[in-house]
C-alpha positions as CSV (number, residue, x, y, z in Angstrom):
1,X,-6.0,57.9,101.3
2,X,-9.4,58.0,99.8
3,X,-9.9,58.8,96.4
4,X,-11.4,62.0,96.5
5,X,-8.0,62.8,98.6
6,X,-5.8,62.7,95.3
7,X,-4.1,65.3,94.3
8,X,-5.2,67.3,91.3
9,X,-2.3,66.1,89.5
10,X,-2.5,62.9,89.5
11,X,-6.5,62.8,88.3
12,X,-6.8,62.1,84.7
13,X,-8.0,65.3,83.0
14,X,-11.6,65.3,81.4
15,X,-12.6,68.1,78.9
16,X,-16.1,69.7,79.7
17,X,-18.0,67.7,76.7
18,X,-16.4,64.4,78.4
19,X,-17.6,66.0,81.9
20,X,-20.8,66.4,81.1
21,X,-21.7,63.3,78.8
22,X,-20.0,61.1,81.9
23,X,-20.5,63.0,85.2
24,X,-20.0,60.0,87.4
25,X,-16.3,59.2,87.4
26,X,-13.8,58.2,89.9
27,X,-12.5,60.8,91.2
28,X,-15.8,62.9,91.2
29,X,-18.1,60.6,92.9
30,X,-19.0,63.1,95.4
31,X,-19.3,66.5,93.5
32,X,-21.4,65.0,90.7
33,X,-25.4,65.2,90.8
34,X,-27.2,62.3,89.5
35,X,-30.0,62.9,87.6
36,X,-32.6,60.0,87.4
37,X,-35.1,59.6,85.3
38,X,-38.6,60.9,86.3
39,X,-41.1,58.2,88.0
40,X,-44.0,57.5,85.6
41,X,-47.1,57.1,86.2
42,X,-48.7,54.1,87.2
43,X,-51.6,52.6,84.7
44,X,-54.5,51.6,86.7
45,X,-56.5,48.9,85.3
46,X,-59.6,49.9,83.6
47,X,-62.7,49.1,84.4
48,X,-64.4,45.3,83.6
49,X,-64.6,45.9,79.6
50,X,-65.7,44.0,77.3
51,X,-62.4,43.6,74.4
52,X,-63.7,40.7,73.1
53,X,-63.1,40.3,69.0
54,X,-66.1,38.0,68.9
55,X,-68.6,36.7,71.3
56,X,-70.0,33.0,71.3
57,X,-73.2,31.7,71.8
58,X,-73.2,28.8,74.3
59,X,-76.2,25.9,74.5
60,X,-75.7,24.1,77.5
61,X,-77.0,20.8,77.8
62,X,-76.5,20.5,81.7
63,X,-78.9,23.5,82.2
64,X,-81.3,22.7,79.9
65,X,-81.6,19.1,80.0
66,X,-81.0,19.0,76.5
67,X,-79.4,17.1,73.8
68,X,-80.2,17.7,70.1
69,X,-79.7,14.6,67.8
70,X,-78.7,16.0,64.9
71,X,-76.0,19.1,64.1
72,X,-78.3,20.9,62.3
73,X,-80.3,21.9,65.1
74,X,-77.5,23.9,66.6
75,X,-78.1,27.0,63.9
76,X,-82.0,26.5,64.5
77,X,-81.8,27.3,68.0
78,X,-79.3,30.3,67.6
79,X,-81.5,31.7,64.8
80,X,-84.6,31.7,67.7
81,X,-82.8,33.5,70.1
82,X,-81.1,36.2,67.5
83,X,-85.0,36.2,65.3
84,X,-82.2,35.7,62.4
85,X,-81.5,33.3,59.8
86,X,-78.2,31.6,60.7
87,X,-76.9,29.0,58.2
88,X,-74.4,26.1,59.6
89,X,-71.9,27.8,57.3
90,X,-71.7,30.6,59.4
91,X,-71.3,29.5,62.7
92,X,-68.5,26.7,62.4
93,X,-66.7,25.1,63.9
94,X,-69.5,23.9,66.2
95,X,-67.2,22.6,69.3
96,X,-68.5,20.8,72.8
97,X,-66.7,21.1,75.9
98,X,-66.8,19.9,79.6
99,X,-64.6,23.6,80.3
100,X,-61.7,21.2,79.9
101,X,-61.0,19.1,77.0
102,X,-63.0,20.0,73.4
103,X,-64.9,18.1,70.8
104,X,-65.4,19.7,67.6
105,X,-68.7,18.2,66.1
106,X,-69.0,17.8,62.6
107,X,-71.6,14.7,62.0
108,X,-74.3,13.6,64.4
109,X,-71.6,10.3,65.5
110,X,-70.3,13.0,67.2
111,X,-72.9,14.5,69.9
112,X,-73.3,11.0,71.7
113,X,-70.1,11.0,71.5
114,X,-69.3,14.2,73.3
115,X,-72.3,14.0,75.4
116,X,-71.1,10.8,77.0
117,X,-67.8,11.0,78.0
118,X,-66.4,10.6,81.3
119,X,-66.2,14.8,82.8
120,X,-63.3,15.9,84.0
121,X,-64.5,18.2,86.6
122,X,-66.2,17.6,89.8
123,X,-69.9,16.3,90.0
124,X,-71.4,19.3,90.9
125,X,-69.1,22.5,88.7
126,X,-69.3,19.5,86.0
127,X,-70.9,21.0,82.4
128,X,-71.3,20.4,79.4
129,X,-72.4,22.5,76.5
130,X,-71.6,23.6,73.0
131,X,-70.3,27.0,71.8
132,X,-69.8,28.9,68.5
133,X,-68.9,32.1,67.1
134,X,-72.4,34.6,66.6
135,X,-71.4,35.2,63.0
136,X,-70.5,39.4,62.4
137,X,-73.6,41.8,62.2
138,X,-75.6,40.0,65.0
139,X,-74.0,41.9,68.3
140,X,-74.2,45.9,67.8
141,X,-70.6,47.0,67.6
142,X,-70.8,49.4,70.7
143,X,-72.0,46.6,72.6
144,X,-71.7,46.8,76.5
145,X,-73.5,44.3,78.3
146,X,-75.8,46.6,81.1
147,X,-75.4,49.4,78.5
148,X,-76.8,48.2,75.4
149,X,-79.4,46.0,74.9
150,X,-78.7,43.1,72.0
151,X,-82.9,42.2,70.9
152,X,-84.7,46.2,72.0
153,X,-84.3,49.1,69.3
154,X,-87.3,51.0,70.1
155,X,-88.4,53.8,72.5
156,X,-89.3,52.5,76.3
157,X,-92.8,52.6,77.4
158,X,-92.7,52.0,80.7
159,X,-89.9,50.4,84.0
160,X,-90.5,48.2,86.6
161,X,-88.7,47.3,89.5
162,X,-89.4,45.2,92.7
163,X,-87.1,43.5,95.3
164,X,-87.8,39.7,95.9
165,X,-86.0,36.6,97.7
166,X,-85.0,34.3,95.6
167,X,-84.4,30.7,97.1
168,X,-82.0,31.7,99.9
169,X,-81.1,34.9,98.4
170,X,-82.6,39.0,97.9
171,X,-83.0,39.4,94.2
172,X,-83.3,43.3,92.5
173,X,-85.7,42.7,89.6
174,X,-85.9,45.6,86.9
175,X,-87.8,45.1,83.6
176,X,-87.8,47.3,80.5
177,X,-90.7,47.3,77.9
178,X,-90.0,48.2,74.0
179,X,-92.3,49.6,71.5
180,X,-90.9,47.0,69.4
181,X,-92.8,44.4,71.0
182,X,-88.9,43.2,73.1
183,X,-88.3,43.3,76.8
184,X,-85.1,43.9,78.9
185,X,-85.1,41.8,82.4
186,X,-82.2,42.4,84.8
187,X,-81.7,40.4,88.1
188,X,-78.7,41.8,90.5
189,X,-77.6,40.1,93.2
190,X,-76.5,42.3,95.6
191,X,-73.4,41.9,97.8
192,X,-71.7,38.5,95.6
193,X,-68.2,40.0,95.9
194,X,-66.4,43.9,94.8
195,X,-69.4,44.4,92.2
196,X,-72.9,42.9,91.5
197,X,-73.3,40.1,89.6
198,X,-76.4,40.7,87.1
199,X,-77.7,38.6,84.9
200,X,-80.1,39.7,81.9
201,X,-82.5,38.6,80.0
202,X,-83.8,39.3,76.5
203,X,-87.1,38.3,74.7
204,X,-90.2,39.3,73.4
205,X,-93.6,40.6,75.1
206,X,-97.2,40.7,74.7
207,X,-99.8,42.3,76.0
208,X,-103.0,40.3,77.2
209,X,-106.5,41.0,79.1
210,X,-105.1,40.3,82.6
211,X,-101.0,41.5,81.8
212,X,-98.3,41.0,80.0
213,X,-96.6,37.8,78.7
214,X,-93.5,37.1,78.5
215,X,-90.9,35.2,76.0
216,X,-87.9,34.1,76.8
217,X,-84.6,33.8,73.8
218,X,-81.3,34.5,75.1
219,X,-79.8,35.4,78.7
220,X,-75.9,36.6,80.0
221,X,-74.8,37.2,82.9
222,X,-72.2,39.9,83.7
223,X,-69.9,41.1,86.7
224,X,-67.4,44.0,87.1
225,X,-64.0,43.5,89.1
226,X,-60.5,43.8,88.7
227,X,-59.3,40.6,87.0
228,X,-58.5,40.4,83.0
229,X,-61.8,40.7,81.5
230,X,-63.8,37.4,81.8
231,X,-65.0,35.4,78.3
232,X,-68.3,36.8,77.7
233,X,-70.7,34.9,76.3
234,X,-74.4,34.7,74.9
235,X,-76.2,31.8,76.6
236,X,-79.3,29.9,74.7
237,X,-82.7,29.2,76.9
238,X,-85.9,26.8,76.8
239,X,-87.7,27.0,73.9
240,X,-90.7,27.3,75.1
241,X,-89.7,29.2,78.6
242,X,-92.7,31.8,79.0
243,X,-93.9,33.4,81.7
244,X,-97.2,35.8,82.8
245,X,-97.4,38.6,85.1
246,X,-101.0,39.8,85.8
247,X,-102.3,43.6,87.0
248,X,-102.5,44.3,90.2
249,X,-106.0,46.3,90.0
250,X,-107.1,48.3,87.8
251,X,-104.5,51.2,87.7
252,X,-101.9,49.0,85.6
253,X,-99.4,50.5,88.2
254,X,-98.4,47.0,89.3
255,X,-97.1,43.4,87.8
256,X,-97.6,40.1,90.2
257,X,-96.3,37.3,88.7
258,X,-93.5,34.2,88.2
259,X,-89.9,34.9,86.6
260,X,-86.8,33.1,85.9
261,X,-84.8,32.2,88.9
262,X,-81.4,33.0,89.0
263,X,-80.4,31.2,92.3
264,X,-81.1,28.0,94.2
265,X,-82.9,24.9,92.7
266,X,-86.0,26.2,91.3
267,X,-86.5,27.2,87.8
268,X,-89.2,29.9,89.1
269,X,-89.9,32.8,91.9
270,X,-92.5,34.9,92.2
271,X,-92.2,38.5,92.0
272,X,-94.2,42.0,92.4
273,X,-92.7,44.5,90.2
274,X,-93.8,48.5,91.1
275,X,-94.1,50.8,87.7
276,X,-91.9,53.4,88.1
277,X,-93.1,57.2,87.0
278,X,-91.1,58.5,84.6
279,X,-89.9,62.3,83.9
280,X,-92.8,64.8,83.4
281,X,-95.8,62.3,85.0
282,X,-96.8,62.8,88.4
283,X,-95.7,59.9,91.3
284,X,-98.1,57.0,92.0
285,X,-100.8,58.0,94.6
286,X,-100.8,53.9,96.1
287,X,-104.9,55.3,97.2
288,X,-106.8,56.5,94.4
289,X,-109.9,56.3,96.8
290,X,-108.2,59.2,99.3
291,X,-108.9,63.0,98.2
292,X,-105.7,65.3,98.0
293,X,-105.2,66.3,101.6
294,X,-106.0,70.7,101.9
295,X,-102.4,72.3,102.0
296,X,-101.5,74.4,105.0
297,X,-100.7,77.6,103.0
298,X,-103.9,77.9,101.7
299,X,-106.3,79.6,104.6
300,X,-109.8,80.2,104.4
301,X,-110.8,83.5,104.5
302,X,-113.3,84.4,108.0
303,X,-116.5,84.4,107.4
304,X,-117.6,88.1,108.0
305,X,-120.8,89.1,110.2
306,X,-124.1,89.6,108.7
307,X,-125.1,92.4,111.1
308,X,-121.9,94.5,110.8
309,X,-122.4,94.0,107.0
310,X,-125.0,96.5,106.4
311,X,-123.9,99.1,108.6
312,X,-120.4,98.8,106.9
313,X,-122.0,99.2,103.4
314,X,-124.0,102.1,104.2
315,X,-121.2,103.8,105.6
316,X,-118.8,103.2,102.8
317,X,-121.5,104.6,100.4
318,X,-121.8,107.5,102.4
319,X,-118.3,107.8,102.8
320,X,-117.7,107.6,99.2
321,X,-120.3,110.3,98.2
322,X,-118.9,113.7,98.6
323,X,-120.2,116.2,100.4
324,X,-119.3,119.5,98.1
325,X,-121.8,122.0,100.5
326,X,-120.6,121.0,103.8
327,X,-118.1,123.3,105.4
328,X,-115.4,122.7,108.3
329,X,-116.0,123.6,111.7
330,X,-115.1,126.5,113.2
331,X,-115.3,125.5,116.8
332,X,-115.3,122.5,119.1
333,X,-113.0,119.5,119.2
334,X,-110.8,119.0,116.2
335,X,-111.0,115.4,116.3
336,X,-115.0,115.5,115.3
337,X,-115.7,114.4,111.7
338,X,-118.8,116.2,109.8
339,X,-120.8,113.3,109.6
340,X,-120.4,113.3,113.2
341,X,-121.8,116.3,114.1
342,X,-124.6,116.1,111.4
343,X,-125.6,112.7,113.3
344,X,-125.8,115.0,116.4
345,X,-128.3,117.4,114.8
346,X,-130.2,114.4,113.9
347,X,-130.7,112.9,117.3
348,X,-131.0,116.5,119.1
349,X,-134.0,117.3,116.1
350,X,-135.7,113.6,117.1
351,X,-135.7,114.3,121.1
352,X,-137.1,117.5,120.3
353,X,-139.7,116.2,118.7
354,X,-140.8,113.4,120.9
355,X,-144.1,114.1,123.7
356,X,-142.3,115.6,126.6
357,X,-144.4,113.1,129.0
358,X,-143.6,109.8,127.7
359,X,-141.0,108.0,129.4
360,X,-138.8,105.5,127.3
361,X,-139.9,102.0,126.8
362,X,-138.5,100.1,130.2
363,X,-136.8,97.3,129.4
364,X,-137.9,93.9,129.2
365,X,-137.5,90.6,131.4
366,X,-136.1,88.3,128.9
367,X,-133.4,91.1,127.7
368,X,-132.8,91.4,131.5
369,X,-129.6,89.4,132.3
370,X,-130.4,86.9,134.7
371,X,-128.2,86.6,137.6
372,X,-125.5,84.1,137.4
373,X,-125.7,81.5,140.8
374,X,-122.1,79.8,141.7
375,X,-122.0,75.8,140.9
376,X,-122.4,73.9,144.0
377,X,-119.5,72.0,145.8
378,X,-119.8,68.8,145.0
379,X,-119.1,67.0,148.4
380,X,-119.6,63.3,148.7
381,X,-122.6,62.6,151.3
382,X,-120.8,61.2,155.2
383,X,-123.4,58.9,155.2
384,X,-122.1,55.6,154.1
385,X,-118.8,56.1,156.0
386,X,-120.8,56.1,159.1
387,X,-122.8,53.2,158.1
388,X,-119.1,51.5,157.7
389,X,-118.0,51.7,161.1
390,X,-121.1,50.9,162.6
391,X,-120.8,47.9,161.4
392,X,-117.2,47.1,162.4
393,X,-117.4,48.4,165.9
394,X,-120.7,45.7,166.1
395,X,-118.2,42.7,164.3
396,X,-115.8,43.8,167.1
397,X,-118.3,43.4,169.8
398,X,-119.3,40.3,168.6
399,X,-115.5,39.3,168.7
400,X,-115.1,40.5,171.7
401,X,-118.2,38.9,173.5
402,X,-117.5,35.5,172.0
403,X,-113.9,35.4,173.1
404,X,-115.1,36.2,176.7
405,X,-117.5,33.6,177.2
406,X,-114.8,31.2,175.8
407,X,-112.8,31.9,178.5
408,X,-115.3,32.2,181.1
409,X,-116.5,28.5,180.2
């Protein structure tokens, strides 16, 4: 028999405490209720955030086409990028790598050994760079790429935006200028994976007679994805990398010029950046010479007739004067007013004063309306039709006569 059909006497006696502690006994396999632990909510990986304890600074010898001769040049490059004095002791150790193997650069003789070593990766992706640790206190503590600036600490003065083609890709450019003479240039490659790829340049700007000169100091790239955080680092740029943007016209609302290219083989590409209006300012007007159009809500009052104006004025004056001694009419039509009765009496007096034998003046010929004549119907003359028909008949007769003479001959 199955175990649950066994008699109660054959089943072991279990106290209430033991039954509560261990409900799954052999005899109670079907009657006991199994309590399973509640499912824990699945923790979703947070968005890509910078969680590195330290940020590295990289000098790409392949991109810059540059190789230092002395190890002491490395802190000089970093000092130029961050505009601060950085010593060799703060950035040690100096490491050279090709993303596979690493070399510790302690002396000047270690640089040629690292630079001339064969690459461990394919040629089209091979790269050699020098990597050091950025000292504490240079990068802001709350630094997040695309949200916090490294060099700019002042108030934003203007923002420019534009979309242009770099090589075969479309690039969105955003330029911000601050009152501390620093700028922030962000280039976005839309459609590069799950999230766009950003390349950010920071440096100093200087106003010129015709526009703005940009001096680039550092760059870094950033992209959000669901993978673990990538190895974020700040990259050095060429020491003499500068570009000039010129104003388009006299309004100072558009900058045109070259910017560093982030894709393709060219170093620069042409960009046109339009200034964006800030809060509280009027929208940009592209045609300053064109006047403002009249609003359709604003309706002009119709002009008054000059002939009717004096009469209305006199009537208003007469109506404005109160007739204290006038009495209400006892007879006649109730709709007649005192003013109408006085006007009628005045006209009767004038007729009585006029001489009886003098007829009223006759109307002049000019005042008489000329009789309107109906317009003549626009009918074409049939003479051209008759002439054409006569020519056709003559041609037909000549053709018939010539054919008849040929037959007789």
